Residue, then its C-alpha position, 0 to 999 in steps of 0.5 A: m338529270p345530267l347527260s355526262t358524268k364527272q368521270d366521262t363527259s362524252l355524250a357518245d359514251v352515254a348514248s352507247g350505254k356506258w353509264d346505263v347502270a348509273y342512269q338506271a339506278a337514278a331512274k329506279t330511285i326517283a320512280g320509287t318515290y316520285p313516279h310522276a316526276i318531271i325529268r329534265i334531261g341535259w338542260e341548258f344544252n345550248s349554253g357553253w357551261y355544261s359538259w353536255k353542251a350540244a353545239g357541234h355535237e347535236a347528233d350525240y346530244v340527241a342520241a344521249f338524250r333519247h337513250v336516257a329518256a328511254i331508261f327513265k320511261e322504262k322505270s316509270p312510264a308516268f315520268t314526264i320528260d322535259w327538254t329545256a333550253s337556256h334562254g337565247f344564250s347569245g344565239q350560239f346555235d338553233p336549239a331545234k338542231a338538238y331536239p330529241g323528237d316528239d316521241v320522247v319529249d313531253v314538255i318543252g322548257m326554258d331556263a330564263y334568268a330575267d334578273k341577271r346582269w350578264q343578260k342584256y339588262t335594262d332598268d326599264p321593266v317593259a323594255h326588258w320584258k320585250w327583249f326577253r320575249d323577242f330575243s333570238y331563241g327567247l320566249n317567243w321562239q320557245a312558245d312557237f316551237a312548243k306549239k309546232h310540236g304539240k307540246p306544253 
């Protein structure tokens, strides 16, 4: 579920309820068919390519995420809310600064594109895996963060 609309990219507007009708309709539609769905809200927020990027707007991102998560849980308490960072993304900022909280996040995910040349890439699969795992805010960071918060 995106955290902005084509009409309005403001996270503060999402958090204030300006777009609740659209989020409520989406949540109701999904709940009607897939009441146990995993809802991935505002994914890859630590990147720079989505309008809901959190860098410099961490508090607004957290507020918007929490607001939308509440709308979805209201429509189906069985929804699983997934907070998904992007792998590393050149260490733009610490994703933990945009963590919405253990009370609303059920799963800590990560979008990881190991086969893309725009990431640091080597043809040596062992070396590439080690980099991918150990990179700042990479897979080890995600596993440690999830464990710290008691999340899968």
